[in-house]
mmCIF file as gemmi writes it, N, C-alpha and C atoms, coordinates in Angstrom:
data_model
loop_
_atom_site.group_PDB
_atom_site.id
_atom_site.type_symbol
_atom_site.label_atom_id
_atom_site.label_alt_id
_atom_site.label_comp_id
_atom_site.label_asym_id
_atom_site.label_entity_id
_atom_site.label_seq_id
_atom_site.pdbx_PDB_ins_code
_atom_site.Cartn_x
_atom_site.Cartn_y
_atom_site.Cartn_z
_atom_site.occupancy
_atom_site.B_iso_or_equiv
_atom_site.pdbx_formal_charge
_atom_site.auth_seq_id
_atom_site.auth_asym_id
_atom_site.pdbx_PDB_model_num
ATOM 1 N N . UNK Axp A 1 ? -8.682 -3.86 11.171 1 0 ? 1 A 1
ATOM 2 C CA . UNK Axp A 1 ? -7.861 -3.524 10.035 1 0 ? 1 A 1
ATOM 3 C C . UNK Axp A 1 ? -8.595 -3.958 8.767 1 0 ? 1 A 1
ATOM 4 N N . UNK Axp A 2 ? -8.677 -3.051 7.8 1 0 ? 2 A 1
ATOM 5 C CA . UNK Axp A 2 ? -9.353 -3.393 6.548 1 0 ? 2 A 1
ATOM 6 C C . UNK Axp A 2 ? -8.607 -4.489 5.783 1 0 ? 2 A 1
ATOM 7 N N . UNK Axp A 3 ? -9.325 -5.247 4.991 1 0 ? 3 A 1
ATOM 8 C CA . UNK Axp A 3 ? -8.685 -6.335 4.237 1 0 ? 3 A 1
ATOM 9 C C . UNK Axp A 3 ? -7.571 -5.858 3.306 1 0 ? 3 A 1
ATOM 10 N N . UNK Axp A 4 ? -7.707 -4.663 2.751 1 0 ? 4 A 1
ATOM 11 C CA . UNK Axp A 4 ? -6.678 -4.178 1.825 1 0 ? 4 A 1
ATOM 12 C C . UNK Axp A 4 ? -5.364 -3.93 2.563 1 0 ? 4 A 1
ATOM 13 N N . UNK Axp A 5 ? -5.442 -3.45 3.801 1 0 ? 5 A 1
ATOM 14 C CA . UNK Axp A 5 ? -4.212 -3.265 4.581 1 0 ? 5 A 1
ATOM 15 C C . UNK Axp A 5 ? -3.627 -4.597 5.008 1 0 ? 5 A 1
ATOM 16 N N . UNK Axp A 6 ? -4.496 -5.556 5.289 1 0 ? 6 A 1
ATOM 17 C CA . UNK Axp A 6 ? -4.011 -6.891 5.634 1 0 ? 6 A 1
ATOM 18 C C . UNK Axp A 6 ? -3.25 -7.498 4.46 1 0 ? 6 A 1
ATOM 19 N N . UNK Axp A 7 ? -3.77 -7.285 3.261 1 0 ? 7 A 1
ATOM 20 C CA . UNK Axp A 7 ? -3.1 -7.751 2.052 1 0 ? 7 A 1
ATOM 21 C C . UNK Axp A 7 ? -1.749 -7.07 1.89 1 0 ? 7 A 1
ATOM 22 N N . UNK Axp A 8 ? -1.703 -5.765 2.133 1 0 ? 8 A 1
ATOM 23 C CA . UNK Axp A 8 ? -0.449 -5.023 1.996 1 0 ? 8 A 1
ATOM 24 C C . UNK Axp A 8 ? 0.588 -5.528 2.991 1 0 ? 8 A 1
ATOM 25 N N . UNK Axp A 9 ? 0.176 -5.78 4.213 1 0 ? 9 A 1
ATOM 26 C CA . UNK Axp A 9 ? 1.126 -6.285 5.209 1 0 ? 9 A 1
ATOM 27 C C . UNK Axp A 9 ? 1.601 -7.688 4.874 1 0 ? 9 A 1
ATOM 28 N N . UNK Axp A 10 ? 0.715 -8.504 4.378 1 0 ? 10 A 1
ATOM 29 C CA . UNK Axp A 10 ? 1.11 -9.87 3.999 1 0 ? 10 A 1
ATOM 30 C C . UNK Axp A 10 ? 2.097 -9.832 2.84 1 0 ? 10 A 1
ATOM 31 N N . UNK Axp A 11 ? 1.845 -8.989 1.856 1 0 ? 11 A 1
ATOM 32 C CA . UNK Axp A 11 ? 2.78 -8.866 0.729 1 0 ? 11 A 1
ATOM 33 C C . UNK Axp A 11 ? 4.137 -8.355 1.204 1 0 ? 11 A 1
ATOM 34 N N . UNK Axp A 12 ? 4.134 -7.412 2.117 1 0 ? 12 A 1
ATOM 35 C CA . UNK Axp A 12 ? 5.399 -6.895 2.64 1 0 ? 12 A 1
ATOM 36 C C . UNK Axp A 12 ? 6.159 -7.975 3.402 1 0 ? 12 A 1
ATOM 37 N N . UNK Axp A 13 ? 5.443 -8.756 4.203 1 0 ? 13 A 1
ATOM 38 C CA . UNK Axp A 13 ? 6.099 -9.807 4.976 1 0 ? 13 A 1
ATOM 39 C C . UNK Axp A 13 ? 6.695 -10.876 4.063 1 0 ? 13 A 1
ATOM 40 N N . UNK Axp A 14 ? 5.958 -11.277 3.053 1 0 ? 14 A 1
ATOM 41 C CA . UNK Axp A 14 ? 6.468 -12.287 2.12 1 0 ? 14 A 1
ATOM 42 C C . UNK Axp A 14 ? 7.632 -11.718 1.312 1 0 ? 14 A 1
ATOM 43 N N . UNK Axp A 15 ? 7.585 -10.429 0.987 1 0 ? 15 A 1
ATOM 44 C CA . UNK Axp A 15 ? 8.695 -9.808 0.262 1 0 ? 15 A 1
ATOM 45 C C . UNK Axp A 15 ? 9.97 -9.824 1.101 1 0 ? 15 A 1
ATOM 46 N N . UNK Axp A 16 ? 9.842 -9.578 2.384 1 0 ? 16 A 1
ATOM 47 C CA . UNK Axp A 16 ? 11.014 -9.623 3.266 1 0 ? 16 A 1
ATOM 48 C C . UNK Axp A 16 ? 11.555 -11.049 3.353 1 0 ? 16 A 1
ATOM 49 N N . UNK Axp A 17 ? 10.669 -12.015 3.448 1 0 ? 17 A 1
ATOM 50 C CA . UNK Axp A 17 ? 11.12 -13.411 3.478 1 0 ? 17 A 1
ATOM 51 C C . UNK Axp A 17 ? 11.83 -13.8 2.177 1 0 ? 17 A 1
ATOM 52 N N . UNK Axp A 18 ? 11.273 -13.38 1.058 1 0 ? 18 A 1
ATOM 53 C CA . UNK Axp A 18 ? 11.913 -13.676 -0.224 1 0 ? 18 A 1
ATOM 54 C C . UNK Axp A 18 ? 13.265 -12.978 -0.356 1 0 ? 18 A 1
ATOM 55 N N . UNK Axp A 19 ? 13.383 -11.795 0.194 1 0 ? 19 A 1
ATOM 56 C CA . UNK Axp A 19 ? 14.659 -11.097 0.168 1 0 ? 19 A 1
ATOM 57 C C . UNK Axp A 19 ? 15.708 -11.86 0.97 1 0 ? 19 A 1
ATOM 58 N N . UNK Axp A 20 ? 15.288 -12.392 2.106 1 0 ? 20 A 1
ATOM 59 C CA . UNK Axp A 20 ? 16.201 -13.219 2.899 1 0 ? 20 A 1
ATOM 60 C C . UNK Axp A 20 ? 16.607 -14.483 2.159 1 0 ? 20 A 1
ATOM 61 N N . UNK Axp A 21 ? 15.65 -15.101 1.508 1 0 ? 21 A 1
ATOM 62 C CA . UNK Axp A 21 ? 15.955 -16.308 0.716 1 0 ? 21 A 1
ATOM 63 C C . UNK Axp A 21 ? 16.894 -15.98 -0.441 1 0 ? 21 A 1
ATOM 64 N N . UNK Axp A 22 ? 16.693 -14.843 -1.06 1 0 ? 22 A 1
ATOM 65 C CA . UNK Axp A 22 ? 17.57 -14.439 -2.166 1 0 ? 22 A 1
ATOM 66 C C . UNK Axp A 22 ? 18.986 -14.19 -1.661 1 0 ? 22 A 1
ATOM 67 N N . UNK Axp A 23 ? 19.097 -13.591 -0.5 1 0 ? 23 A 1
ATOM 68 C CA . UNK Axp A 23 ? 20.427 -13.382 0.079 1 0 ? 23 A 1
ATOM 69 C C . UNK Axp A 23 ? 21.116 -14.689 0.394 1 0 ? 23 A 1
ATOM 70 N N . UNK Axp A 24 ? 20.372 -15.642 0.918 1 0 ? 24 A 1
ATOM 71 C CA . UNK Axp A 24 ? 20.933 -16.96 1.223 1 0 ? 24 A 1
ATOM 72 C C . UNK Axp A 24 ? 21.355 -17.679 -0.062 1 0 ? 24 A 1
ATOM 73 N N . UNK Axp A 25 ? 20.529 -17.594 -1.105 1 0 ? 25 A 1
ATOM 74 C CA . UNK Axp A 25 ? 20.854 -18.246 -2.37 1 0 ? 25 A 1
ATOM 75 C C . UNK Axp A 25 ? 22.049 -17.578 -3.041 1 0 ? 25 A 1
ATOM 76 N N . UNK Axp A 26 ? 22.222 -16.273 -2.832 1 0 ? 26 A 1
ATOM 77 C CA . UNK Axp A 26 ? 23.338 -15.55 -3.45 1 0 ? 26 A 1
ATOM 78 C C . UNK Axp A 26 ? 24.678 -15.997 -2.869 1 0 ? 26 A 1
ATOM 79 N N . UNK Axp A 27 ? 24.65 -16.589 -1.682 1 0 ? 27 A 1
ATOM 80 C CA . UNK Axp A 27 ? 25.899 -17.074 -1.088 1 0 ? 27 A 1
ATOM 81 C C . UNK Axp A 27 ? 26.46 -18.24 -1.904 1 0 ? 27 A 1
ATOM 82 N N . UNK Axp A 28 ? 25.599 -18.962 -2.598 1 0 ? 28 A 1
ATOM 83 C CA . UNK Axp A 28 ? 26.06 -20.098 -3.401 1 0 ? 28 A 1
ATOM 84 C C . UNK Axp A 28 ? 26.411 -19.674 -4.817 1 0 ? 28 A 1
ATOM 85 N N . UNK Axp A 29 ? 25.521 -18.911 -5.423 1 0 ? 29 A 1
ATOM 86 C CA . UNK Axp A 29 ? 25.78 -18.416 -6.771 1 0 ? 29 A 1
ATOM 87 C C . UNK Axp A 29 ? 24.909 -17.179 -6.972 1 0 ? 29 A 1
ATOM 88 N N . UNK Axp A 30 ? 25.489 -16.071 -7.484 1 0 ? 30 A 1
ATOM 89 C CA . UNK Axp A 30 ? 24.714 -14.826 -7.615 1 0 ? 30 A 1
ATOM 90 C C . UNK Axp A 30 ? 23.46 -14.952 -8.498 1 0 ? 30 A 1
ATOM 91 N N . UNK Axp A 31 ? 23.504 -15.824 -9.504 1 0 ? 31 A 1
ATOM 92 C CA . UNK Axp A 31 ? 22.348 -15.963 -10.378 1 0 ? 31 A 1
ATOM 93 C C . UNK Axp A 31 ? 21.155 -16.604 -9.671 1 0 ? 31 A 1
ATOM 94 N N . UNK Axp A 32 ? 21.413 -17.333 -8.617 1 0 ? 32 A 1
ATOM 95 C CA . UNK Axp A 32 ? 20.31 -17.959 -7.887 1 0 ? 32 A 1
ATOM 96 C C . UNK Axp A 32 ? 19.469 -16.938 -7.12 1 0 ? 32 A 1
ATOM 97 N N . UNK Axp A 33 ? 20.011 -15.758 -6.917 1 0 ? 33 A 1
ATOM 98 C CA . UNK Axp A 33 ? 19.278 -14.722 -6.178 1 0 ? 33 A 1
ATOM 99 C C . UNK Axp A 33 ? 18.247 -14.011 -7.047 1 0 ? 33 A 1
ATOM 100 N N . UNK Axp A 34 ? 18.383 -14.083 -8.349 1 0 ? 34 A 1
ATOM 101 C CA . UNK Axp A 34 ? 17.489 -13.319 -9.232 1 0 ? 34 A 1
ATOM 102 C C . UNK Axp A 34 ? 16.002 -13.646 -9.081 1 0 ? 34 A 1
ATOM 103 N N . UNK Axp A 35 ? 15.601 -14.918 -9.014 1 0 ? 35 A 1
ATOM 104 C CA . UNK Axp A 35 ? 14.155 -15.163 -8.837 1 0 ? 35 A 1
ATOM 105 C C . UNK Axp A 35 ? 13.611 -14.586 -7.525 1 0 ? 35 A 1
ATOM 106 N N . UNK Axp A 36 ? 14.384 -14.697 -6.47 1 0 ? 36 A 1
ATOM 107 C CA . UNK Axp A 36 ? 13.939 -14.132 -5.195 1 0 ? 36 A 1
ATOM 108 C C . UNK Axp A 36 ? 13.859 -12.622 -5.228 1 0 ? 36 A 1
ATOM 109 N N . UNK Axp A 37 ? 14.824 -11.989 -5.887 1 0 ? 37 A 1
ATOM 110 C CA . UNK Axp A 37 ? 14.798 -10.533 -5.996 1 0 ? 37 A 1
ATOM 111 C C . UNK Axp A 37 ? 13.644 -10.066 -6.876 1 0 ? 37 A 1
ATOM 112 N N . UNK Axp A 38 ? 13.369 -10.812 -7.942 1 0 ? 38 A 1
ATOM 113 C CA . UNK Axp A 38 ? 12.232 -10.464 -8.798 1 0 ? 38 A 1
ATOM 114 C C . UNK Axp A 38 ? 10.919 -10.607 -8.022 1 0 ? 38 A 1
ATOM 115 N N . UNK Axp A 39 ? 10.783 -11.692 -7.29 1 0 ? 39 A 1
ATOM 116 C CA . UNK Axp A 39 ? 9.574 -11.879 -6.48 1 0 ? 39 A 1
ATOM 117 C C . UNK Axp A 39 ? 9.424 -10.809 -5.423 1 0 ? 39 A 1
ATOM 118 N N . UNK Axp A 40 ? 10.543 -10.405 -4.833 1 0 ? 40 A 1
ATOM 119 C CA . UNK Axp A 40 ? 10.511 -9.331 -3.839 1 0 ? 40 A 1
ATOM 120 C C . UNK Axp A 40 ? 10.023 -8.037 -4.466 1 0 ? 40 A 1
ATOM 121 N N . UNK Axp A 41 ? 10.527 -7.72 -5.65 1 0 ? 41 A 1
ATOM 122 C CA . UNK Axp A 41 ? 10.11 -6.488 -6.32 1 0 ? 41 A 1
ATOM 123 C C . UNK Axp A 41 ? 8.619 -6.513 -6.657 1 0 ? 41 A 1
ATOM 124 N N . UNK Axp A 42 ? 8.141 -7.64 -7.144 1 0 ? 42 A 1
ATOM 125 C CA . UNK Axp A 42 ? 6.719 -7.747 -7.497 1 0 ? 42 A 1
ATOM 126 C C . UNK Axp A 42 ? 5.843 -7.596 -6.257 1 0 ? 42 A 1
ATOM 127 N N . UNK Axp A 43 ? 6.202 -8.278 -5.182 1 0 ? 43 A 1
ATOM 128 C CA . UNK Axp A 43 ? 5.388 -8.192 -3.962 1 0 ? 43 A 1
ATOM 129 C C . UNK Axp A 43 ? 5.472 -6.812 -3.317 1 0 ? 43 A 1
ATOM 130 N N . UNK Axp A 44 ? 6.628 -6.16 -3.41 1 0 ? 44 A 1
ATOM 131 C CA . UNK Axp A 44 ? 6.734 -4.798 -2.878 1 0 ? 44 A 1
ATOM 132 C C . UNK Axp A 44 ? 5.837 -3.847 -3.673 1 0 ? 44 A 1
ATOM 133 N N . UNK Axp A 45 ? 5.78 -4.03 -4.984 1 0 ? 45 A 1
ATOM 134 C CA . UNK Axp A 45 ? 4.881 -3.204 -5.805 1 0 ? 45 A 1
ATOM 135 C C . UNK Axp A 45 ? 3.411 -3.468 -5.459 1 0 ? 45 A 1
ATOM 136 N N . UNK Axp A 46 ? 3.076 -4.721 -5.231 1 0 ? 46 A 1
ATOM 137 C CA . UNK Axp A 46 ? 1.696 -5.063 -4.846 1 0 ? 46 A 1
ATOM 138 C C . UNK Axp A 46 ? 1.337 -4.437 -3.5 1 0 ? 46 A 1
ATOM 139 N N . UNK Axp A 47 ? 2.27 -4.474 -2.561 1 0 ? 47 A 1
ATOM 140 C CA . UNK Axp A 47 ? 2.018 -3.877 -1.249 1 0 ? 47 A 1
ATOM 141 C C . UNK Axp A 47 ? 1.845 -2.365 -1.362 1 0 ? 47 A 1
ATOM 142 N N . UNK Axp A 48 ? 2.685 -1.716 -2.163 1 0 ? 48 A 1
ATOM 143 C CA . UNK Axp A 48 ? 2.565 -0.269 -2.337 1 0 ? 48 A 1
ATOM 144 C C . UNK Axp A 48 ? 1.233 0.083 -3.009 1 0 ? 48 A 1
ATOM 145 N N . UNK Axp A 49 ? 0.819 -0.715 -3.978 1 0 ? 49 A 1
ATOM 146 C CA . UNK Axp A 49 ? -0.458 -0.475 -4.653 1 0 ? 49 A 1
ATOM 147 C C . UNK Axp A 49 ? -1.629 -0.645 -3.686 1 0 ? 49 A 1
ATOM 148 N N . UNK Axp A 50 ? -1.551 -1.651 -2.831 1 0 ? 50 A 1
ATOM 149 C CA . UNK Axp A 50 ? -2.633 -1.879 -1.86 1 0 ? 50 A 1
ATOM 150 C C . UNK Axp A 50 ? -2.709 -0.725 -0.86 1 0 ? 50 A 1
ATOM 151 N N . UNK Axp A 51 ? -1.559 -0.238 -0.416 1 0 ? 51 A 1
ATOM 152 C CA . UNK Axp A 51 ? -1.57 0.903 0.512 1 0 ? 51 A 1
ATOM 153 C C . UNK Axp A 51 ? -2.11 2.161 -0.159 1 0 ? 51 A 1
ATOM 154 N N . UNK Axp A 52 ? -1.747 2.37 -1.418 1 0 ? 52 A 1
ATOM 155 C CA . UNK Axp A 52 ? -2.266 3.531 -2.147 1 0 ? 52 A 1
ATOM 156 C C . UNK Axp A 52 ? -3.778 3.432 -2.329 1 0 ? 52 A 1
ATOM 157 N N . UNK Axp A 53 ? -4.268 2.24 -2.619 1 0 ? 53 A 1
ATOM 158 C CA . UNK Axp A 53 ? -5.715 2.04 -2.75 1 0 ? 53 A 1
ATOM 159 C C . UNK Axp A 53 ? -6.422 2.345 -1.432 1 0 ? 53 A 1
ATOM 160 N N . UNK Axp A 54 ? -5.831 1.949 -0.322 1 0 ? 54 A 1
ATOM 161 C CA . UNK Axp A 54 ? -6.425 2.239 0.985 1 0 ? 54 A 1
ATOM 162 C C . UNK Axp A 54 ? -6.482 3.749 1.216 1 0 ? 54 A 1
ATOM 163 N N . UNK Axp A 55 ? -5.392 4.457 0.891 1 0 ? 55 A 1
ATOM 164 C CA . UNK Axp A 55 ? -5.393 5.907 1.055 1 0 ? 55 A 1
ATOM 165 C C . UNK Axp A 55 ? -6.434 6.567 0.148 1 0 ? 55 A 1
ATOM 166 N N . UNK Axp A 56 ? -6.599 6.051 -1.078 1 0 ? 56 A 1
ATOM 167 C CA . UNK Axp A 56 ? -7.622 6.602 -1.977 1 0 ? 56 A 1
ATOM 168 C C . UNK Axp A 56 ? -9.019 6.39 -1.409 1 0 ? 56 A 1
ATOM 169 N N . UNK Axp A 57 ? -9.276 5.212 -0.854 1 0 ? 57 A 1
ATOM 170 C CA . UNK Axp A 57 ? -10.598 4.944 -0.277 1 0 ? 57 A 1
ATOM 171 C C . UNK Axp A 57 ? -10.884 5.875 0.896 1 0 ? 57 A 1
ATOM 172 N N . UNK Axp A 58 ? -9.887 6.101 1.753 1 0 ? 58 A 1
ATOM 173 C CA . UNK Axp A 58 ? -10.068 7.006 2.894 1 0 ? 58 A 1
ATOM 174 C C . UNK Axp A 58 ? -10.324 8.426 2.401 1 0 ? 58 A 1
ATOM 175 N N . UNK Axp A 59 ? -9.574 8.859 1.389 1 0 ? 59 A 1
ATOM 176 C CA . UNK Axp A 59 ? -9.77 10.212 0.856 1 0 ? 59 A 1
ATOM 177 C C . UNK Axp A 59 ? -11.167 10.368 0.257 1 0 ? 59 A 1
ATOM 178 N N . UNK Axp A 60 ? -11.63 9.347 -0.476 1 0 ? 60 A 1
ATOM 179 C CA . UNK Axp A 60 ? -12.99 9.415 -1.049 1 0 ? 60 A 1
ATOM 180 C C . UNK Axp A 60 ? -14.055 9.473 0.05 1 0 ? 60 A 1
ATOM 181 N N . UNK Axp A 61 ? -13.873 8.683 1.099 1 0 ? 61 A 1
ATOM 182 C CA . UNK Axp A 61 ? -14.853 8.676 2.191 1 0 ? 61 A 1
ATOM 183 C C . UNK Axp A 61 ? -14.872 10.021 2.911 1 0 ? 61 A 1
ATOM 184 N N . UNK Axp A 62 ? -13.691 10.596 3.155 1 0 ? 62 A 1
ATOM 185 C CA . UNK Axp A 62 ? -13.64 11.902 3.819 1 0 ? 62 A 1
ATOM 186 C C . UNK Axp A 62 ? -14.261 12.988 2.951 1 0 ? 62 A 1
ATOM 187 N N . UNK Axp A 63 ? -14.011 12.915 1.648 1 0 ? 63 A 1
ATOM 188 C CA . UNK Axp A 63 ? -14.588 13.906 0.752 1 0 ? 63 A 1
ATOM 189 C C . UNK Axp A 63 ? -16.101 13.764 0.711 1 0 ? 63 A 1
ATOM 190 N N . UNK Axp A 64 ? -16.594 12.544 0.698 1 0 ? 64 A 1
ATOM 191 C CA . UNK Axp A 64 ? -18.045 12.33 0.697 1 0 ? 64 A 1
ATOM 192 C C . UNK Axp A 64 ? -18.671 12.864 1.983 1 0 ? 64 A 1
ATOM 193 N N . UNK Axp A 65 ? -17.989 12.652 3.106 1 0 ? 65 A 1
ATOM 194 C CA . UNK Axp A 65 ? -18.504 13.194 4.375 1 0 ? 65 A 1
ATOM 195 C C . UNK Axp A 65 ? -18.516 14.712 4.351 1 0 ? 65 A 1
ATOM 196 N N . UNK Axp A 66 ? -17.45 15.3 3.825 1 0 ? 66 A 1
ATOM 197 C CA . UNK Axp A 66 ? -17.353 16.752 3.778 1 0 ? 66 A 1
ATOM 198 C C . UNK Axp A 66 ? -18.429 17.34 2.858 1 0 ? 66 A 1
ATOM 199 N N . UNK Axp A 67 ? -18.685 16.674 1.728 1 0 ? 67 A 1
ATOM 200 C CA . UNK Axp A 67 ? -19.706 17.179 0.809 1 0 ? 67 A 1
ATOM 201 C C . UNK Axp A 67 ? -21.118 16.941 1.329 1 0 ? 67 A 1
ATOM 202 N N . UNK Axp A 68 ? -21.303 15.985 2.211 1 0 ? 68 A 1
ATOM 203 C CA . UNK Axp A 68 ? -22.625 15.694 2.744 1 0 ? 68 A 1
ATOM 204 C C . UNK Axp A 68 ? -23.042 16.696 3.824 1 0 ? 68 A 1
ATOM 205 N N . UNK Axp A 69 ? -22.069 17.366 4.417 1 0 ? 69 A 1
ATOM 206 C CA . UNK Axp A 69 ? -22.398 18.357 5.447 1 0 ? 69 A 1
ATOM 207 C C . UNK Axp A 69 ? -23.075 19.565 4.82 1 0 ? 69 A 1
ATOM 208 N N . UNK Axp A 70 ? -24.089 20.111 5.487 1 0 ? 70 A 1
ATOM 209 C CA . UNK Axp A 70 ? -24.738 21.31 4.944 1 0 ? 70 A 1
ATOM 210 C C . UNK Axp A 70 ? -23.794 22.505 5.043 1 0 ? 70 A 1
ATOM 211 N N . UNK Axp A 71 ? -23.755 23.281 3.969 1 0 ? 71 A 1
ATOM 212 C CA . UNK Axp A 71 ? -22.898 24.458 3.959 1 0 ? 71 A 1
ATOM 213 C C . UNK Axp A 71 ? -23.723 25.669 4.359 1 0 ? 71 A 1
ATOM 214 N N . UNK Axp A 72 ? -23.17 26.527 5.198 1 0 ? 72 A 1
ATOM 215 C CA . UNK Axp A 72 ? -23.913 27.735 5.57 1 0 ? 72 A 1
ATOM 216 C C . UNK Axp A 72 ? -24.031 28.686 4.375 1 0 ? 72 A 1
ATOM 217 N N . UNK Axp A 73 ? -25.127 29.368 4.309 1 0 ? 73 A 1
ATOM 218 C CA . UNK Axp A 73 ? -25.403 30.305 3.221 1 0 ? 73 A 1
ATOM 219 C C . UNK Axp A 73 ? -25.049 31.716 3.674 1 0 ? 73 A 1
ATOM 220 N N . UNK Axp A 74 ? -24.73 32.543 2.732 1 0 ? 74 A 1
ATOM 221 C CA . UNK Axp A 74 ? -24.502 33.948 3.044 1 0 ? 74 A 1
ATOM 222 C C . UNK Axp A 74 ? -23.08 34.389 2.72 1 0 ? 74 A 1
ATOM 223 N N . UNK Axp A 75 ? -22.892 35.731 2.64 1 0 ? 75 A 1
ATOM 224 C CA . UNK Axp A 75 ? -21.586 36.256 2.261 1 0 ? 75 A 1
ATOM 225 C C . UNK Axp A 75 ? -20.523 36.095 3.357 1 0 ? 75 A 1
ATOM 226 N N . UNK Axp A 76 ? -20.925 36.02 4.614 1 0 ? 76 A 1
ATOM 227 C CA . UNK Axp A 76 ? -19.972 35.918 5.716 1 0 ? 76 A 1
ATOM 228 C C . UNK Axp A 76 ? -19.785 34.494 6.219 1 0 ? 76 A 1
ATOM 229 N N . UNK Axp A 77 ? -20.236 33.541 5.464 1 0 ? 77 A 1
ATOM 230 C CA . UNK Axp A 77 ? -20.127 32.144 5.881 1 0 ? 77 A 1
ATOM 231 C C . UNK Axp A 77 ? -18.667 31.698 5.814 1 0 ? 77 A 1
ATOM 232 N N . UNK Axp A 78 ? -18.303 30.886 6.788 1 0 ? 78 A 1
ATOM 233 C CA . UNK Axp A 78 ? -16.935 30.35 6.835 1 0 ? 78 A 1
ATOM 234 C C . UNK Axp A 78 ? -16.764 29.302 5.748 1 0 ? 78 A 1
ATOM 235 N N . UNK Axp A 79 ? -15.597 29.276 5.099 1 0 ? 79 A 1
ATOM 236 C CA . UNK Axp A 79 ? -15.39 28.25 4.072 1 0 ? 79 A 1
ATOM 237 C C . UNK Axp A 79 ? -15.345 26.864 4.682 1 0 ? 79 A 1
ATOM 238 N N . UNK Axp A 80 ? -15.773 25.874 3.924 1 0 ? 80 A 1
ATOM 239 C CA . UNK Axp A 80 ? -15.825 24.498 4.427 1 0 ? 80 A 1
ATOM 240 C C . UNK Axp A 80 ? -14.479 23.84 4.375 1 0 ? 80 A 1
């Protein structure tokens, strides 16, 4: 597993833990849940960004492979 995906999974796991902590804190007073919910939102955004970066890297690598292949010449050549 690439490091960027490992980072995304770790951020997701910590976000779930923070969500649980926020729920537990909300049982005492609703305002106590806000820091946990804010942290959850930040970590969820970080995880989504890391996953998007991984997809961009895969797309760039596939495009580079596709462009590196020799293209057949001629009018009847199949499109790449």
